Structures are given as structure tokens and as C-alpha cells.
C-alpha positions in Angstrom: 65.8 156.3 95.7 66.1 159.5 97.7 64.1 162.6 96.9 65.2 166.1 97.6 62.9 168.2 99.8 59.9 169.6 98.0 58.4 173.1 98.5 55.5 172.9 101.0 52.8 173.4 98.3 54.2 170.5 96.2 54.4 168.4 99.3 50.8 169.0 100.0 49.8 168.2 96.4 52.1 165.2 96.4 50.2 163.6 99.3 47.3 163.0 97.0 47.0 159.7 95.1 48.9 159.2 91.8 50.8 162.5 91.9 52.8 161.2 94.9 53.5 157.9 93.2 54.4 159.5 90.0 56.7 161.9 91.8 58.3 159.0 93.6 58.8 157.0 90.5 60.2 159.9 88.6 62.4 161.3 91.5 65.7 160.3 89.8 67.1 159.1 86.6 69.6 156.9 88.2 68.9 153.2 88.6 69.3 151.4 91.8 69.3 148.2 89.8 70.2 148.0 86.2 68.9 144.8 84.6 69.1 143.1 81.2 66.6 144.7 78.9 65.1 143.9 75.5 67.6 144.3 72.6 66.4 145.1 69.1 63.4 146.8 70.6 60.7 147.9 68.1 58.9 151.0 69.3 56.0 150.8 67.0 55.2 147.2 68.2 55.1 148.5 71.8 52.8 151.5 71.2 49.0 151.3 72.0 46.9 149.9 74.8 48.2 147.6 77.5 46.4 146.0 80.5 48.2 145.7 83.9 48.0 142.0 84.8 50.2 142.1 87.9 52.3 144.5 89.9 54.0 145.1 93.2 52.2 147.2 95.8 52.8 151.0 95.6 51.0 153.9 97.2 50.3 155.5 93.8 48.4 152.3 92.6 47.1 151.0 95.9 43.6 149.6 95.6 43.4 150.3 91.9 41.7 147.8 89.6 41.3 147.9 85.8 44.7 149.6 85.4 45.6 150.3 81.8 48.5 152.1 80.1 48.5 153.7 76.7 51.7 154.6 74.8 51.8 156.9 71.7 54.7 158.3 69.8 55.2 162.1 69.8 58.4 163.0 67.9 61.2 161.5 69.9 59.0 161.1 73.0 56.6 158.4 74.0 53.5 159.8 75.7 52.2 157.7 78.5 48.6 157.7 79.9 47.9 155.4 82.9 44.3 155.0 84.1 42.9 152.9 87.0 39.7 152.5 88.9 39.5 153.0 92.7 36.6 151.0 94.0 36.8 152.7 97.4 36.3 156.1 95.9 34.3 154.8 92.9 36.4 157.1 90.7 38.9 156.7 87.8 42.4 158.1 88.2 44.7 159.2 85.4 48.3 160.0 85.3 50.0 161.4 82.1 53.7 161.2 81.5 56.5 161.2 78.9 59.3 158.8 78.2 62.6 159.0 76.3 65.1 156.3 75.3 68.2 156.3 77.5 70.5 154.1 75.4 69.1 154.4 71.9 65.8 153.3 70.4 66.8 149.6 70.0 67.2 149.0 73.8 64.3 148.7 76.1 65.6 151.2 78.7 63.8 154.5 79.0 63.4 157.3 81.4 59.9 158.3 82.2 58.5 161.4 84.0 55.0 162.1 85.3 56.3 165.2 87.1 59.0 167.0 85.2 61.9 167.6 85.5 62.2 164.4 87.5 62.7 161.1 85.7 62.8 157.5 86.7 63.9 154.3 84.9 61.5 152.2 82.9 63.2 149.0 82.0 61.6 146.5 79.6 63.1 143.3 80.8 61.2 140.8 78.7 58.7 140.5 75.9 56.6 137.3 75.5 56.9 136.2 72.8 60.1 138.1 71.9 58.9 139.0 68.4 55.8 141.0 67.7 52.6 139.1 66.7 50.5 140.9 64.0 52.8 143.9 64.5 52.5 144.2 68.3 54.2 142.8 71.3 51.7 140.8 73.3 53.1 140.7 76.9 55.8 142.7 78.6 57.7 142.5 81.9 58.7 145.9 83.1 60.9 147.0 86.0 61.3 150.5 87.4 64.6 151.8 88.9 64.7 148.8 91.2 63.0 145.5 91.7 60.5 147.2 94.0 58.7 148.3 90.9 57.6 145.5 88.6 54.7 145.0 86.2 53.3 142.4 83.9 51.5 144.0 81.0 49.4 142.4 78.3 47.4 143.4 75.3 44.4 141.5 76.7 42.8 142.0 80.1 43.3 138.3 81.0 46.2 136.0 80.4 46.5 132.2 80.6 48.2 130.3 83.3 51.3 129.7 81.2 51.9 133.4 80.8 51.3 133.9 84.5 53.9 131.2 85.3 56.5 132.7 83.0 56.0 136.1 84.7 56.4 134.5 88.1 59.6 132.8 87.0 61.0 136.1 85.6 60.0 137.9 88.8 61.9 135.4 90.8 65.0 135.9 88.6 64.7 139.6 89.4 64.6 138.6 93.1 60.9 139.4 93.6 58.9 136.9 95.7 55.8 135.7 93.9 53.8 136.2 97.2 54.4 140.0 96.8 52.6 140.2 93.4 49.2 141.7 93.2 47.1 140.2 90.4 45.0 143.1 89.1 41.3 142.8 88.7 40.4 143.6 85.1 36.8 142.3 84.8 34.0 143.0 85.1 34.2 146.7 84.1 33.1 149.1 86.8 
């Protein structure tokens, strides 16, 4: 994904933490890699709190532990709030964004922006199990505009080995080496 040059003030701001990462992720709406996404997606079952279980390394999340994402509906938009703890700085970091469906509300392909007007792809590749349990999806495999951005999200801060193995298998199908995955520390709370 190639970004156009930024004004010098934005370049200075973008060099700091999550702003840079959010800008990078939202730098285009085009997808370098379009993948199969969830069909018959149910927005209400996706909303709420998620814990980041695993991810690929990115500058905007580097060193972060206890990463969580919260999604809430706001008209035709989904508001996104990501938080994570940086043990090096002993500080919480937050990024707020907005997402919109790209191909209708029943397909798990959205465009997300943490720095408007730039948008990046947010592709919900798999839900485990496929149907909501007690009205909510439990685990999600999400890819960004390419397989250089991959996350495993869960409603719980810890997952069992079977869910981890399913994620590893799905990552491999998306041509991501399991050795590249970072398993996010979720406990104990800082």
C-alpha cells in the first residue's frame, strides 16, 4: 500500500505511536489481497468488546499488551475504539475510528478509517463458530488490506488450544507463517 506525501506537520504527528499505524492502515481503500469473507454477516452479533489474542507485528501495535477493540453501531457506521497497554511507557494507548460496509451489511468486508479521509480494508475472514452463541460471535479472524495485517479476536481474554490451532490453520491458508504470529498478553491486568 503506497501513501501519498503528507504535509510536514502531519508527518511529524504521524511519527508518534498509533497515529502512524492508523494512518498506514487507512491509507487506501483498495485491497492488495481480496479474500473470502463471512457471508450472512450479522452486525449486532459482532458489536461489543473483543480481546486481541494474536496479531502480526506492526509499528502501531508494537509492544502493546492487553489490546482490546470495542465496536458500536452509530447509524450506518460502526464506531471502533482500540486500546492497548504499553509496558515500556506504562501507559494506555487509544485509537478511535469508523467503519462502513463495502459490499452490503451481509458481507464481512468493511472499510475502516482512523484518520479520515483515508480508509483501509477490514476483512472478516472467519467466525468461530460461524453462528452467534447467545447472540454474539465468539471468535473472529480478521485481515486488513493484505495478509500483512491479521488478527485473532475473541470475546474472552484467553482461548483454548483448539481455537489457537484453528487460527494457525486459517493463517496458513492466508499464507501467513505461524512463526510470525504474536500471541498477545492479556493477563494479569497492568
